[in-house]
N, C-alpha and C positions, 0 to 999 in steps of 0.2 A: 729314392729320396722322398721323404714325407713333404707333402704340399700343405702348408699352413695358411689359414686365412686371417685377415685383420681388417679393421674398419678405416685405417688411414695409412698413407705412405710413411708418415713420420714414426709410426710404431714398429717399424721393421727392426728386428734385433740384429746385433752384430753377427756377422757371418751369413746372413740371409743372402741367397743368390737368386737370380731370375725374378726380380721383383716386377710384378705386372698387375694391371687393373683388370678385373673380370669384366668381360664384355657386357654391356647393358646394365652395369651395377657401378654407379659412380663411387660409393662408399665401401667397395669390397676389393681388397688387394690380396694377392697371393704371392707367396714366395717359397722357395725350396730350402730345406735345411739338411744337414748331415749328408751333403753331397759326397758320394764315394764311400760312405760309411754304413750303408743299409745292408744288413745281412740277409734278413728274411722278414716276412710279414705273416700275421695270423689274425684270426677273428675270434672274439669271445662273445658267445650268444647268451643273452639274458632272457628273462621271461618275456619281455616285450621289445627289447632293443638289442642292438649288436654294437660292439665297439671294435675298432680296427687298430691294430698295433703294428709297429715296425721294431724289429730288433736291430739296434744300431750299436756300432762300436764306440765306446767312450775312451778316447785317448788318455785322458787324465787318470782314470782308474785302471786302464789297461784291461777292461772287461766289458762284456756286452750289457746293454740295458734296454728295457722296452719303453717305447714312446707311443702314446696314443695319438693318432693323426686324424681320426674321423670316428663319427658315431651316428647311429640312426636316431639318437635322442634329439638331434636338432639338425638343421640344414647344413650339411657339409659335403654336398656332392662333388664340387671341384676337387676336393681332397682325395677322392677315390682314385685319382690318377697316380697315386704314389706307387713306387715299385722298388724292389731291391736293386742296388747298383754298386755293391762293395767291390773295391779294387782287389786284385790278386794279393796285394800286400796285406790288406785288411783281412781278407779271408784266411791267409796264412796265420795272422795273429789270432784270429778267432779259433781256428782249428788247433793251434798250439794251446790256447786257453782251455778249450774243450778237452784235449788230451790230458792236461794238468788236472782238471777237475775230475776226470775219470780215474786218474791214478790216485788222487786223494780219497775218492770214494772207495776204490778197491782196498787201499790201506785201512780205511775206517772199517770196512766190512770184515777184513781179515783180523783186525784187532778185537772186533766184537765177537767174532767166531771163536777166537782163541780164549776170550774171557767167559764164554758161555759154558756153564757146567753141563757135561755130558758123560755118559757111561765111558769108563776107561780112563778119564782124566783124573789127576790127583787134585783133591779139594782140601781146603783148609777152613775150619769154622772161625769166623771173624766176629760174629755177634750172636745174640740169642742167650737164653738162660738154661735150657735143658741139656744141651750138649756142651761140654766144656769148651770155651774158646781156646783156639790153638790146636784142637784135634785135627790131625791130618790123616787122610786115608784115600783109597781108591773109590771113585763113584761107581756104585753098582746098580743104581736105579734112578731115573728121573721121571716124574709123572705128576698127575693131579691128585692131591690129597683132599681131605675134607675141608681144609681152609686155604686152598691154593696150591701152587706148584711146590713140590718137595723133592728132596734127594735122599738117597740112602748112601752112607759112607762106611766102608769097611776099613778099620784101622789096622795097624800092624800086628795087634794082638788077636785079630780076627773078629772083634766085636763090631756089630753094625749099629750105626747111629742114624736116626731119621730127623731131618730138620727142614726148615723152609729154605728154598733155593736162594732167597734173599740173604741168608745167614752165612753163605759160603763164597769163597773166592777160589778161582783156579790157580794152582800152584805151577803147574806145568802143562 
């Protein structure tokens, strides 16, 4: 749970727990947030400073989010006592969310792979001016041309057409 600091007891936000005054500092109060929702922590190192983040579960969004709880840019040493404390129920929600994100990623990658022109796939010319639009044929070559990536398409009559890869779509 991230430990947050504030300058007066009255500034404590709703849901803050374990409100306490820091010893020997009359104007510094600490409180805990996201109790039972902290999944993991990480550090982002900059050129001169480091920032410390906690990945917490957001119940409203039903997704994780990052929360900065400390930094070396200023004095925040009491906050370094933060630690992950997610309950088994929250970890199950997080793991289900991760699995769903992985599934969506695999679907997106499969769709991109299916739409990528490659040798052996059937292509249709959908733009451009040198090869008639609507020309359909088997892709026989994909490679770098003088002006970028190009494809070679062999139509039903056996004629080979050369065009930019951006001018074609995969038919199947």
